[in-house]
Each structure stands twice: as C-alpha cells, then as structure tokens.
Rosetta silent file (secondary structure, phi, psi, omega in degrees, C-alpha in Angstrom):
SEQUENCE: MKAMIYRKAHPVAEFALAIEDLPEPTLRDSDVMVEIRAIGINPGEAFIRGQRSAERGGYVLLGWEFSGVIVGLGPKAVGRFEIGDRVFGTGDMTRDGAWADRLAVDHRIVAKIPEHLSFVDAASLPIGAITAWEAMFREGDSLPEGVDRVLILGGAGGVGSLATQLLKARTQAFVISTGSRAESRDWCTKMGADLVIDHGGDIVDQLARADITEVDMVFSTAKTSESIGWIAKVLRPFGHLSFVDAASQINIGALMSKSITLHAEMVFSRILYGRAPSLHGEILKTIARWADERRIRSIVATQLHGLSPAAMRRAHEVLETGRTIGKIVILF
SCORE:     score description
SCORE:     0.000 S_00000001
   1 L     0.000  161.032  175.452  139.961   36.145  338.877 S_00000001
   2 E   -87.596  138.588  179.390  141.161   34.685  335.607 S_00000001
   3 E  -145.210  149.182  178.424  140.866   36.912  332.549 S_00000001
   4 E   -99.887  114.936 -174.192  142.021   36.782  328.899 S_00000001
   5 E  -133.370  171.024  169.986  143.886   39.975  328.079 S_00000001
   6 E  -147.772  169.823 -178.397  146.489   41.441  325.784 S_00000001
   7 L  -120.680  -33.008 -177.970  148.595   44.618  325.811 S_00000001
   8 L  -121.961  133.355  176.958  149.687   45.340  322.257 S_00000001
   9 L   -55.144  144.094 -175.582  147.533   45.251  319.122 S_00000001
  10 L  -161.038  152.771  176.001  148.496   42.361  316.921 S_00000001
  11 L   -73.221  161.524 -177.084  147.419   40.262  313.917 S_00000001
  12 H   -64.318  -27.141  179.136  145.831   36.874  314.510 S_00000001
  13 H   -66.507  -20.749  178.051  148.958   35.163  313.128 S_00000001
  14 H  -114.561   37.823 -172.942  150.872   36.580  316.117 S_00000001
  15 L   -47.251  123.842 -170.953  148.065   35.834  318.591 S_00000001
  16 L  -128.659   12.016  174.318  149.077   37.169  321.991 S_00000001
  17 L   -70.364  139.954 -176.444  145.997   36.945  324.215 S_00000001
  18 E  -143.178  153.337  176.315  146.813   35.184  327.450 S_00000001
  19 E   -82.827  127.458  175.479  145.138   34.202  330.722 S_00000001
  20 E  -135.642  162.451  177.600  146.255   36.281  333.681 S_00000001
  21 E   -86.620  127.410  175.046  145.089   36.854  337.263 S_00000001
  22 L  -127.082  155.810  173.552  143.294   40.180  337.770 S_00000001
  23 L   -61.966  151.058  175.572  141.474   41.719  340.707 S_00000001
  24 L   -63.948  146.789 -179.241  137.733   41.221  340.592 S_00000001
  25 L   -62.068  150.584  178.274  135.846   44.153  338.994 S_00000001
  26 L   -81.616  128.455 -178.663  134.557   46.908  341.231 S_00000001
  27 L   -82.827  119.656  176.147  130.790   46.886  341.644 S_00000001
  28 L   -86.502  168.310 -176.333  129.162   50.297  341.015 S_00000001
  29 L   -55.765  -38.914 -175.527  125.779   51.258  342.565 S_00000001
  30 L   -91.604    4.706 -173.438  123.841   50.363  339.410 S_00000001
  31 E   -86.560  160.803  158.225  125.793   47.179  338.674 S_00000001
  32 E  -118.320  149.982  172.856  125.237   43.514  338.910 S_00000001
  33 E   -99.786  122.152 -176.213  128.182   41.101  339.213 S_00000001
  34 E  -112.167  128.146  169.079  127.896   38.282  336.727 S_00000001
  35 E   -82.827  116.230 -170.709  129.732   34.988  336.854 S_00000001
  36 E   -77.628  135.698  177.300  130.309   34.341  333.130 S_00000001
  37 E  -115.820  -28.144  177.260  129.226   31.040  331.683 S_00000001
  38 E  -155.394  153.595 -179.314  129.412   31.714  327.925 S_00000001
  39 E  -135.079  138.175  169.725  130.530   34.428  325.557 S_00000001
  40 E   -88.014  142.390 -179.445  129.684   35.290  321.930 S_00000001
  41 E  -108.308  129.533 -170.238  132.694   36.273  319.833 S_00000001
  42 L  -121.140  153.028  178.164  132.192   39.122  317.358 S_00000001
  43 H   -57.228  -34.082 -178.268  134.050   40.589  314.326 S_00000001
  44 H   -63.349  -36.792  178.396  134.311   43.943  316.089 S_00000001
  45 H   -67.992  -38.781  176.634  136.359   42.366  318.889 S_00000001
  46 H   -65.840  -36.094  178.215  138.749   40.753  316.407 S_00000001
  47 H   -64.738  -46.569 -179.886  139.082   44.149  314.716 S_00000001
  48 H   -61.905  -42.181  176.254  139.889   45.883  318.013 S_00000001
  49 H   -54.080  -37.436 -178.315  142.491   43.242  318.881 S_00000001
  50 H   -83.310  -10.381 -173.295  144.268   44.067  315.677 S_00000001
  51 H  -122.225  -29.470 -170.411  144.058   47.884  316.092 S_00000001
  52 L  -111.513  123.944  175.170  143.965   48.960  319.722 S_00000001
  53 L   -99.058  161.988  179.392  146.816   48.661  322.188 S_00000001
  54 L   -76.348  156.131  171.700  146.575   49.176  325.910 S_00000001
  55 L   -66.578  160.114 -177.550  147.615   52.403  327.589 S_00000001
  56 L   -52.972  128.605  179.492  151.043   52.336  329.223 S_00000001
  57 L    79.820   -0.484 -175.756  151.045   49.883  332.088 S_00000001
  58 L  -108.751 -163.309 -178.761  147.531   48.663  331.304 S_00000001
  59 L  -149.375  165.797  175.151  145.821   45.847  329.486 S_00000001
  60 E  -115.981  125.244  176.370  142.861   45.324  327.125 S_00000001
  61 L  -121.927  105.217 -176.491  140.053   42.994  328.311 S_00000001
  62 L   -89.378 -177.403  173.882  137.530   42.556  325.539 S_00000001
  63 L   118.722   93.144 -176.238  134.214   40.721  325.475 S_00000001
  64 L  -125.797   41.350  173.149  130.838   42.425  325.001 S_00000001
  65 L  -157.727  119.646 -167.262  128.413   39.548  324.588 S_00000001
  66 E  -154.023  163.827  165.118  127.787   37.180  327.450 S_00000001
  67 E  -139.655  151.873 -178.464  125.533   34.991  329.527 S_00000001
  68 E  -179.447 -162.479 -176.139  125.945   34.063  333.148 S_00000001
  69 E  -124.010  134.728  178.401  124.636   34.074  336.710 S_00000001
  70 E   -71.985  126.869 -179.460  124.310   37.070  339.044 S_00000001
  71 E  -121.264   -2.855 -179.280  126.540   36.679  342.103 S_00000001
  72 E  -159.951  150.308 -175.348  126.446   40.281  343.366 S_00000001
  73 E  -132.010  130.854  166.482  124.142   43.298  343.412 S_00000001
  74 L   -75.998  159.971 -175.988  124.775   47.062  343.620 S_00000001
  75 L   -57.946  -33.498  178.449  122.195   48.918  345.695 S_00000001
  76 L   -77.466  -11.666  178.080  120.304   50.253  342.646 S_00000001
  77 L   -94.083  -12.784  178.457  119.970   46.751  341.222 S_00000001
  78 E   -64.880  133.923 -177.929  118.317   45.326  344.355 S_00000001
  79 L    94.523  -21.636  175.851  114.672   44.587  343.684 S_00000001
  80 L   -98.778  -34.371  172.999  115.218   44.294  339.983 S_00000001
  81 E  -132.264  167.144  178.660  117.444   41.233  340.024 S_00000001
  82 L  -131.461  155.436  173.197  118.335   38.581  342.566 S_00000001
  83 L   -56.051  132.564 -179.225  121.419   36.522  343.318 S_00000001
  84 L    98.009  -12.189  177.531  121.196   33.441  341.144 S_00000001
  85 L   -62.995  134.573  172.112  119.344   35.047  338.224 S_00000001
  86 E   -84.374  127.216 -176.710  120.513   33.831  334.847 S_00000001
  87 E  -134.909  164.862  174.510  121.155   36.854  332.596 S_00000001
  88 E  -144.299  157.162 -178.501  122.511   37.877  329.217 S_00000001
  89 E   179.685 -172.756 -178.541  123.663   41.147  327.702 S_00000001
  90 L  -101.599  -21.655 -172.135  126.292   43.124  325.782 S_00000001
  91 L    76.765 -165.514 -170.920  128.295   44.761  328.529 S_00000001
  92 L  -136.654  116.463 -174.091  129.846   48.216  328.182 S_00000001
  93 L   -71.741   -6.030  174.205  132.813   48.888  325.864 S_00000001
  94 L   -84.569   -4.137 -178.300  133.990   51.735  328.120 S_00000001
  95 L  -126.606  172.544  174.125  134.729   49.145  330.815 S_00000001
  96 L   -58.332  147.527 -174.081  136.457   45.773  331.020 S_00000001
  97 L   -94.601 -165.747 -167.401  134.708   43.064  329.058 S_00000001
  98 L  -100.115    9.476  176.762  133.455   39.543  329.674 S_00000001
  99 L   -82.550   64.192 -171.920  136.422   37.432  328.667 S_00000001
 100 E  -161.538  172.274  176.993  136.924   36.727  332.323 S_00000001
 101 L   -65.905  -37.826 -176.087  135.468   34.785  335.279 S_00000001
 102 E  -137.917  155.068 -178.570  133.344   37.752  336.316 S_00000001
 103 E  -137.372  130.550  170.057  131.894   40.947  334.882 S_00000001
 104 E   -96.963  125.238 -173.552  130.531   44.055  336.588 S_00000001
 105 E  -147.842  145.628  179.533  127.850   45.574  334.333 S_00000001
 106 E   -58.682  128.365 -176.980  125.029   48.085  334.653 S_00000001
 107 H   -62.725  -20.417 -176.517  121.838   46.217  335.503 S_00000001
 108 H   -74.364  -13.427 -176.124  119.852   48.293  333.043 S_00000001
 109 H  -112.585   20.783  172.545  121.521   46.711  329.991 S_00000001
 110 E  -127.573  169.951  179.530  120.978   43.039  330.885 S_00000001
 111 E  -149.079  159.033 -179.721  117.920   40.818  331.045 S_00000001
 112 E   -74.662  144.241  179.124  116.923   37.487  332.493 S_00000001
 113 L   -86.069  133.458  175.854  117.331   34.360  330.380 S_00000001
 114 L   -58.246  150.242 -172.718  114.220   32.249  329.721 S_00000001
 115 L   -57.015  -41.664 -174.028  114.201   28.979  331.573 S_00000001
 116 L   -79.141  -10.400 -173.825  114.465   26.751  328.510 S_00000001
 117 L   -89.525  128.066  178.933  117.352   28.718  326.887 S_00000001
 118 L   -74.328  164.232  177.565  120.910   27.492  327.526 S_00000001
 119 H   -61.792  -39.768 -179.684  123.788   29.753  328.411 S_00000001
 120 H   -61.575  -49.736 -178.714  125.334   29.004  325.000 S_00000001
 121 H   -64.946  -40.691  179.598  122.200   29.902  323.052 S_00000001
 122 H   -62.525  -39.818 -177.453  121.599   33.040  325.173 S_00000001
 123 H   -69.355  -10.073  179.340  125.128   34.291  324.558 S_00000001
 124 L   -86.924   -7.285 -166.540  124.532   34.184  320.793 S_00000001
 125 L  -104.363  -35.201 -166.101  121.739   36.759  320.809 S_00000001
 126 H   -59.452  -52.782 -175.312  122.438   40.189  322.446 S_00000001
 127 H   -60.442  -51.912 -178.727  124.756   41.993  319.956 S_00000001
 128 H   -60.598  -42.974 -177.449  122.906   40.854  316.829 S_00000001
 129 H   -66.294  -48.496 -178.525  119.474   41.483  318.317 S_00000001
 130 H   -67.146  -41.875  177.252  120.142   44.978  319.622 S_00000001
 131 H   -57.855  -51.599 -177.928  122.071   45.996  316.521 S_00000001
 132 H   -65.273  -39.560  179.004  119.397   44.803  314.151 S_00000001
 133 H   -59.741  -50.905 -176.718  116.603   46.271  316.277 S_00000001
 134 H   -71.194  -32.347  178.828  118.068   49.764  316.388 S_00000001
 135 H   -66.709  -35.881 -175.889  119.150   49.658  312.736 S_00000001
 136 H   -99.831  -39.140 -176.468  115.687   48.802  311.508 S_00000001
 137 H  -100.539   -9.210 -179.197  113.292   50.007  314.211 S_00000001
 138 L    56.022 -124.232 -174.867  115.455   52.902  315.490 S_00000001
 139 L   -95.359    6.912  178.064  114.059   54.168  318.812 S_00000001
 140 L  -107.375 -151.656  178.909  110.698   52.471  318.344 S_00000001
 141 L  -134.903   22.400  178.194  109.528   48.896  317.943 S_00000001
 142 L  -151.555  165.262  177.836  108.456   48.817  314.339 S_00000001
 143 L   -67.114  157.523  172.786  109.665   49.597  310.840 S_00000001
 144 L   -56.834  153.228 -179.957  109.255   53.093  309.360 S_00000001
 145 L   -58.185  135.976  177.933  105.848   53.672  307.810 S_00000001
 146 L    85.268    2.977  178.271  105.536   52.177  304.358 S_00000001
 147 L   -94.208  106.669 -176.557  108.346   49.678  304.716 S_00000001
 148 L  -119.567  -13.291 -178.591  106.972   46.322  303.598 S_00000001
 149 E  -135.725  118.806 -175.949  109.958   44.815  301.785 S_00000001
 150 E  -121.186  132.995  174.479  113.418   44.631  303.342 S_00000001
 151 E  -106.758  125.242 -179.372  116.618   43.422  301.769 S_00000001
 152 E  -106.890  116.233  178.378  119.363   42.263  304.181 S_00000001
 153 E   -86.962  114.862 -176.191  122.888   42.329  302.784 S_00000001
 154 L    90.547   53.984 -173.490  124.817   39.622  304.635 S_00000001
 155 L   -76.272   -8.644 -178.435  121.893   37.623  305.971 S_00000001
 156 L   -97.354   -6.866  178.387  123.914   34.712  307.313 S_00000001
 157 L   -77.106  179.292 -177.169  126.059   36.669  309.774 S_00000001
 158 H   -60.940  -44.959 -179.088  125.222   37.271  313.423 S_00000001
 159 H   -70.826  -48.153 -178.918  123.454   40.595  312.787 S_00000001
 160 H   -59.404  -39.546  178.661  121.744   39.479  309.588 S_00000001
 161 H   -60.586  -44.110 -179.551  120.495   36.253  311.215 S_00000001
 162 H   -74.974  -33.356  178.232  118.797   38.200  313.995 S_00000001
 163 H   -60.138  -44.587  178.826  117.518   40.883  311.641 S_00000001
 164 H   -59.749  -46.089 -177.730  115.589   38.302  309.642 S_00000001
 165 H   -66.026  -38.633  178.930  114.125   36.768  312.832 S_00000001
 166 H   -64.986  -43.875  177.989  113.133   40.162  314.283 S_00000001
 167 H   -58.691  -41.906  178.814  111.346   41.074  311.083 S_00000001
 168 H   -70.506  -33.571 -178.533  109.457   37.797  311.127 S_00000001
 169 H   -78.372  -33.810 -169.905  108.621   38.051  314.813 S_00000001
 170 H  -109.194  -21.442 -169.690  107.514   41.703  314.789 S_00000001
 171 L  -132.729  174.284  173.591  106.392   42.657  311.271 S_00000001
 172 L  -104.971   17.326 -174.960  104.667   41.412  308.140 S_00000001
 173 L   -65.132  147.981  170.118  107.569   42.473  305.928 S_00000001
 174 E   -83.636  125.033 -172.454  108.760   40.360  303.003 S_00000001
 175 E  -107.857  122.591  176.289  112.388   39.567  303.800 S_00000001
 176 E  -110.791  124.882  178.286  115.102   39.174  301.158 S_00000001
 177 E  -116.784  151.084  175.117  118.517   37.958  302.379 S_00000001
 178 E  -112.693  147.470  174.611  121.792   37.665  300.549 S_00000001
 179 E  -150.073  148.497 -176.069  124.489   34.997  300.890 S_00000001
 180 L   -95.860  -15.438 -177.889  127.570   34.230  298.829 S_00000001
 181 L  -127.083  160.877 -178.993  127.764   30.479  299.348 S_00000001
 182 H   -57.014  -44.456 -178.931  125.274   27.641  299.236 S_00000001
 183 H   -67.074  -34.201  175.919  125.584   27.039  303.016 S_00000001
 184 H   -65.277  -41.351 -179.809  125.087   30.752  303.708 S_00000001
 185 H   -69.906  -35.645  174.377  121.967   30.832  301.617 S_00000001
 186 H   -62.835  -39.243 -179.530  120.643   27.664  303.353 S_00000001
 187 H   -63.199  -43.617  177.938  121.262   29.387  306.685 S_00000001
 188 H   -58.374  -40.132  176.243  119.292   32.463  305.551 S_00000001
 189 H   -64.322  -40.261  177.442  116.373   30.264  304.678 S_00000001
 190 H   -62.835  -33.189  178.832  116.503   28.619  308.122 S_00000001
 191 H   -71.573  -15.517  175.339  116.443   32.043  309.692 S_00000001
 192 L   114.510    7.424  179.608  113.123   32.700  307.933 S_00000001
 193 L   -61.763  138.812  178.589  113.971   34.719  304.777 S_00000001
 194 L   -76.967  -33.407  179.033  111.237   34.719  302.174 S_00000001
 195 E  -141.133  135.146 -179.070  113.731   35.033  299.316 S_00000001
 196 E  -124.989  128.481 -177.980  117.482   34.329  299.325 S_00000001
 197 E  -126.206  166.438 -176.817  119.792   35.599  296.587 S_00000001
 198 E   -92.509  113.286 -177.290  123.503   35.436  295.815 S_00000001
 199 L   -80.503    2.672  170.168  125.215   38.711  296.675 S_00000001
 200 L   -87.153   -8.564 -179.054  128.127   37.636  294.512 S_00000001
 201 L  -104.610 -166.130 -179.329  125.879   37.858  291.485 S_00000001
 202 L   -80.963  106.795 -175.824  123.820   40.615  289.845 S_00000001
 203 H   -66.185  -44.534 -177.726  121.395   41.665  292.600 S_00000001
 204 H   -58.997  -43.537 -178.951  119.189   43.769  290.319 S_00000001
 205 H   -66.666  -41.997 -178.360  118.843   40.901  287.836 S_00000001
 206 H   -65.137  -39.311  176.451  118.092   38.328  290.557 S_00000001
 207 H   -67.276  -41.319  179.265  115.381   40.505  292.025 S_00000001
 208 H   -59.774  -37.382  178.306  113.909   41.157  288.590 S_00000001
 209 H   -67.050  -20.114  176.405  113.699   37.384  288.031 S_00000001
 210 L   -97.137   13.281 -179.582  111.646   37.240  291.233 S_00000001
 211 L    62.718   35.009  177.770  109.365   40.017  289.881 S_00000001
 212 L  -118.835  120.009 -177.604  110.753   42.514  292.340 S_00000001
 213 L  -100.107  -22.872  179.393  111.694   45.953  290.928 S_00000001
 214 L  -157.056  162.420  175.583  112.349   47.798  294.174 S_00000001
 215 E  -127.485  163.098 -177.437  112.573   47.430  297.945 S_00000001
 216 E   -89.823  -29.837 -178.334  111.649   49.792  300.782 S_00000001
 217 E  -143.800  137.342  165.628  114.689   49.234  302.989 S_00000001
 218 E  -111.973  126.713  176.894  118.150   47.834  302.534 S_00000001
 219 E  -109.795  107.461 -174.217  119.850   46.740  305.743 S_00000001
 220 E  -102.505  119.912 -179.859  123.578   46.411  304.962 S_00000001
 221 L   -99.033   -6.882 -179.093  125.776   44.522  307.472 S_00000001
 222 L  -166.636  153.409  172.900  128.975   44.610  305.389 S_00000001
 223 L    55.896   39.656 -178.867  130.590   46.124  302.250 S_00000001
 224 H   -63.244  -43.833 -177.729  128.150   49.040  302.096 S_00000001
 225 H   -60.610  -42.853 -179.810  130.546   51.304  300.156 S_00000001
 226 H   -66.091  -27.351 -173.660  131.166   48.580  297.549 S_00000001
 227 H   -98.328    0.329 -169.078  127.500   47.900  297.126 S_00000001
 228 H   -62.092  -28.955 -179.391  126.120   51.411  296.993 S_00000001
 229 H   -62.277  -52.105 -179.469  125.649   51.317  293.229 S_00000001
 230 H   -73.766  -29.942  176.902  123.158   48.420  293.175 S_00000001
 231 H   -59.045  -45.780  179.642  121.658   49.591  296.527 S_00000001
 232 H   -61.927  -33.576 -179.637  120.733   52.891  294.893 S_00000001
 233 H   -73.004  -37.600 -173.212  119.131   51.071  291.988 S_00000001
 234 H   -88.267  -20.843  178.929  116.910   48.722  294.059 S_00000001
 235 E   -71.920  139.121  175.038  115.762   51.178  296.698 S_00000001
 236 E   -74.566  160.580  171.766  112.467   52.950  296.012 S_00000001
 237 E   -56.324  137.878 -176.611  112.252   56.736  296.167 S_00000001
 238 E    63.701   26.748  174.785  112.089   57.865  299.822 S_00000001
 239 E   -82.266 -171.549 -172.783  113.358   54.430  300.865 S_00000001
 240 E  -130.536  132.095  170.603  115.742   53.652  303.710 S_00000001
 241 E  -115.477  118.224  177.006  119.361   52.480  303.842 S_00000001
 242 E  -114.502  131.645 -176.556  120.515   51.245  307.245 S_00000001
 243 E  -138.348  150.655 -176.836  124.132   50.159  307.675 S_00000001
 244 L  -123.184   -9.597  177.036  126.265   48.902  310.553 S_00000001
 245 L   -83.388  149.156 -178.026  129.723   48.551  308.988 S_00000001
 246 L   -79.665   70.494 -178.425  132.183   51.385  309.490 S_00000001
 247 L   -64.454  127.930  179.686  132.218   52.390  305.830 S_00000001
 248 L   -70.063  -33.870  178.118  135.023   54.815  305.129 S_00000001
 249 L  -146.609  136.565  173.208  133.148   56.396  302.268 S_00000001
 250 L  -126.830  127.429 -179.670  129.619   56.212  300.979 S_00000001
 251 L   -80.840   86.071 -178.032  128.739   57.876  297.697 S_00000001
 252 L   -70.078  -13.592  175.782  125.537   59.545  298.835 S_00000001
 253 H   -57.801  -33.929  179.884  125.269   61.234  295.470 S_00000001
 254 H   -67.246  -18.691 -175.204  123.941   57.929  294.170 S_00000001
 255 H  -103.294  -14.496 -172.482  121.120   58.175  296.713 S_00000001
 256 H   -61.634  -44.680 -174.967  120.228   61.850  296.394 S_00000001
 257 L   -62.532  -21.890  179.163  117.877   61.647  293.432 S_00000001
 258 L  -101.740    2.913 -179.148  115.674   59.230  295.316 S_00000001
 259 L    52.320   50.643 -177.924  115.794   61.157  298.633 S_00000001
 260 L   -73.897  136.957  173.266  116.965   58.063  300.514 S_00000001
 261 E   -88.810  126.185  178.433  117.039   58.188  304.300 S_00000001
 262 E   -97.070  136.464  175.113  120.324   56.954  305.843 S_00000001
 263 E  -125.869  116.922  174.562  120.482   55.186  309.172 S_00000001
 264 E   -99.634  141.025 -177.825  123.857   54.497  310.793 S_00000001
 265 L  -133.962  127.246  169.392  123.912   52.106  313.745 S_00000001
 266 L  -128.770  121.724 -166.877  126.603   51.384  316.364 S_00000001
 267 L   -58.690  -23.092 -176.211  125.388   49.116  319.142 S_00000001
 268 L  -100.167    9.966 -177.746  127.102   50.974  321.979 S_00000001
 269 H   -58.419  -42.551 -178.761  125.900   54.519  321.135 S_00000001
 270 H   -60.857  -40.093 -178.333  123.337   54.555  323.918 S_00000001
 271 H   -74.387  -41.620  179.799  125.964   53.562  326.482 S_00000001
 272 H   -62.321  -36.173 -174.278  128.685   55.870  325.163 S_00000001
 273 H  -111.713    8.431  176.265  126.411   58.915  325.178 S_00000001
 274 L    62.935   31.437 -177.561  124.062   58.100  328.007 S_00000001
 275 L   -93.607   83.228  178.905  121.072   58.035  325.645 S_00000001
 276 L    47.250   61.226  178.649  118.524   55.890  327.538 S_00000001
 277 L   -59.405  -26.047  179.138  120.771   52.806  327.930 S_00000001
 278 H   -58.294  -20.833  177.978  117.889   51.094  329.721 S_00000001
 279 H   -63.792  -26.241  175.404  116.272   50.596  326.282 S_00000001
 280 H   -65.595  -41.914  176.754  118.899   47.879  325.670 S_00000001
 281 H   -62.180  -38.180  179.872  117.590   46.006  328.650 S_00000001
 282 H   -67.391  -41.343  175.774  114.022   46.403  327.374 S_00000001
 283 H   -58.918  -44.815 -178.346  115.003   45.101  323.950 S_00000001
 284 H   -67.598  -31.603  173.537  116.632   42.084  325.548 S_00000001
 285 H   -62.108  -39.291  178.943  113.533   41.419  327.652 S_00000001
 286 H   -66.202  -44.580  178.118  111.527   41.315  324.428 S_00000001
 287 H   -59.234  -42.811  178.236  114.112   38.982  322.837 S_00000001
 288 H   -63.454  -38.795  179.184  113.935   36.728  325.890 S_00000001
 289 H   -68.840  -41.894  176.665  110.163   36.561  325.689 S_00000001
 290 H   -62.962  -37.921  177.031  110.238   35.811  321.972 S_00000001
 291 H   -63.750  -40.402  177.693  112.848   33.141  322.558 S_00000001
 292 H   -64.178  -30.601  179.305  110.640   31.628  325.227 S_00000001
 293 L   -88.842    3.481 -179.072  107.751   31.633  322.751 S_00000001
 294 L    65.625   24.225  175.723  110.009   30.000  320.094 S_00000001
 295 L   -90.947  -17.671  173.540  109.663   33.080  317.857 S_00000001
 296 L  -123.502  135.538  179.559  113.428   33.684  318.082 S_00000001
 297 L  -118.593  159.495  175.565  115.971   30.909  317.816 S_00000001
 298 L   -56.367  149.534  175.258  119.649   30.567  318.714 S_00000001
 299 L  -116.000   22.144  179.699  122.165   31.503  316.021 S_00000001
 300 E   -66.616  123.123  175.255  125.050   29.370  317.348 S_00000001
 301 E  -115.075  -26.270  178.688  126.881   27.837  314.421 S_00000001
 302 E  -134.225  124.927  177.108  130.253   27.120  316.100 S_00000001
 303 E  -116.960  125.525  177.356  130.666   26.159  319.761 S_00000001
 304 E  -115.203  167.518 -172.739  134.102   26.110  321.437 S_00000001
 305 E  -129.036  130.902  172.716  134.963   25.151  325.000 S_00000001
 306 L    88.929  136.188  173.557  136.900   26.849  327.761 S_00000001
 307 L   -77.450   89.961 -176.464  138.311   30.331  328.244 S_00000001
 308 L  -139.675  154.691  175.717  141.701   29.495  326.745 S_00000001
 309 H   -57.159  -35.702 -177.550  144.075   31.049  324.256 S_00000001
 310 H   -65.953  -45.775  178.766  143.590   28.080  321.936 S_00000001
 311 H   -66.720  -40.044 -178.738  139.788   28.444  321.823 S_00000001
 312 H   -69.809  -40.031  178.690  139.940   32.202  321.440 S_00000001
 313 H   -61.095  -43.166 -179.358  142.570   32.049  318.713 S_00000001
 314 H   -60.996  -42.573  178.709  140.394   29.541  316.798 S_00000001
 315 H   -60.897  -44.431 -179.305  137.408   31.892  317.096 S_00000001
 316 H   -66.897  -37.396  179.423  139.410   34.854  315.747 S_00000001
 317 H   -63.211  -42.669  176.655  140.839   32.793  312.904 S_00000001
 318 H   -63.043  -44.096  179.058  137.298   31.825  311.829 S_00000001
 319 H   -59.882  -40.246 -174.623  136.069   35.376  312.086 S_00000001
 320 L   -79.363   -2.115  168.683  138.893   36.743  309.941 S_00000001
 321 L   -71.999  -19.566 -175.429  138.028   34.475  307.057 S_00000001
 322 L    70.523   16.303 -176.930  135.019   36.748  306.548 S_00000001
 323 L  -125.283   29.278 -178.114  132.885   33.657  305.916 S_00000001
 324 L   -72.911  136.501  174.062  131.314   33.199  309.329 S_00000001
 325 L  -108.623  137.442  177.752  127.799   31.890  309.563 S_00000001
 326 L    59.174 -137.716 -173.077  125.728   32.682  312.631 S_00000001
 327 E  -128.900  141.691  170.401  127.636   33.144  315.901 S_00000001
 328 E   -92.549  125.047 -179.282  130.733   31.614  317.493 S_00000001
 329 E  -124.350  137.273  175.826  130.165   30.968  321.168 S_00000001
 330 E  -108.355  124.641  175.562  132.668   29.789  323.825 S_00000001
 331 E   -96.735  128.622 -179.094  131.215   27.889  326.799 S_00000001
 332 L   -75.431    0.000    0.000  133.276   28.223  329.959 S_00000001
C-alpha cells in the first residue's frame, strides 16, 4: 500500500515526508481494516514530526484522525461492524497511523458515520470531540456539579470548536470563548459561544464589562502556563481548570488559595494504559448521533486534496503558524 512516512525528525522548512510502498497492516483479532478516505491533520502530529525520529531501520507513519470504509474484519469485530461500513475514529498512537491507503485499528475505538455526513466532515471530528469530552466531562457525560459557566481559552481551534458544541449539545452552560483575531472570534460565535472575547486583551476587564466576575471552569487548549495569572483571578473558589497543552510548568500556587481542581487531558491515555478504550467508541457514537441530529457540525476550515507531500507540507505549514481555525482535512 502507499503510505506517507519519514525517518528523521525535521522542521517543516526541511519537509521530508514522502510516499513509499509498505506492506498492508496486520489485522489483529479485535481490529477492523479501514480503507482511508480522509484524514484530519493535528498540531500534535506536526509536533511529533519535528521531535521524533524512527528507530534504526524503521519509519514513522503518523495520522490519528480519519474516516473511511471497512474492508476487513478481525474475528472479535464480526457482528459489530460489516464490510462496507463507513467509520471514523482516532486510531492508536502505539501503532502505525492513517496517512496511508489502509489502517488496522481496534474496532472498539471507531464508530459508524451518519448517512448525511461526508468523509471530509467526519474526519474533522474525532480528536477534538474526544479530547473536549474527556477534558470537561471526564469519565462521565456531564460537567462537574455546579459548573454553569465555562470559559474556553482558544475557542477557534479544533478542540475549542468541539468543546463549545459539546457544551451546547449536552448542557445548559453559558459558554465564553476566546479568540485573538476577528476571524477567530467570528468562528467562535458560529460554533455557538454565548460570549466571545479577545484573549490578546485584558480577560478580567472584558469579563467585568460583561458583568461576569467569575467562571466555574476554564478549559485551556493552549498557553496554559502563560495564562495562569488571569485564570486564577477569574475562576471561582473550588472551580475547575482543565488543560490539554503539554505545559512545562504551571504555577499551582496561584490556584491553591481557591482550592482549584486541575484536570489534565491527553486523548490517547485510555489506549496507552488500557483504561476502557471502548469509551472512545461510545463517545464517537454519541457524536455521530448528534451530527445526524444537526446538534454537532463539521469544523472543516481548510480542505486539501490527495495524500501527497505537497498537500501534507501545506497542512503542516498552516498548523505551525499557530493561527489555525477549525480543522485541516485532506481528502484522498
């Protein structure tokens, strides 16, 4: 099969991903084989490309957000899926990814795509939806008790876009989103935010002008360490800070006096540690149902075509500007 791989970590300016022929992935008992039709491209993948090299004699095949068609079934997947089912999911970062013709993936972490949803739109949803769900709802399906007002730092990105939609689909929470540019703030409004503010400005002052003195939860998708000062000011006592960026340092001293609860989220934790990975499939089933009911919408902002070095390089260049809105999707 054709796959896009690299061997040595490199900056985007020295882009070295290339199409090569690889053997088809081996199907495990719990797997389905998916013929890939579209992939979502994520900042984490661009980060890995710049940091992680292959082991000696090996290669790195990234890609952990996809949509496609099932073309093979392991014995444990029989009865749960059928050949020809349209599915979407995140894949498994301990295995080869989806930047290829085909992907072998555990059937428990994928779900069927609603009939009206295109492969492109479906590929924009899994990472953001699961990340936001676990960051805000944790192992349940609702916000912590007493959380009625949520501030999303970085509301126009892939995760922030889905966080707003999940809150609107599942809860009665008042949603505040931040964006640094006019187009980002417009996007946050389209996603359903009740109030959109400029995270390049004084957050405390902007909230005060909206007659808001405190919030119950801050969901930070980026720059958590840099923002901890104002986050500590706007969170109520016994509030919640949920973050998904790999912050090197967080000054928790600023949060101690208010007894703030911290929630760290990494989307692949369930898969890495075998902690009920089937819950990812259940979350995606819910997302599929809400998409079918038009309660969740696609977050595609940039669509590229073809599994090619040119398309992938363009996606990575856009991601590394740090100004991405919504999701970049490549249609095969």
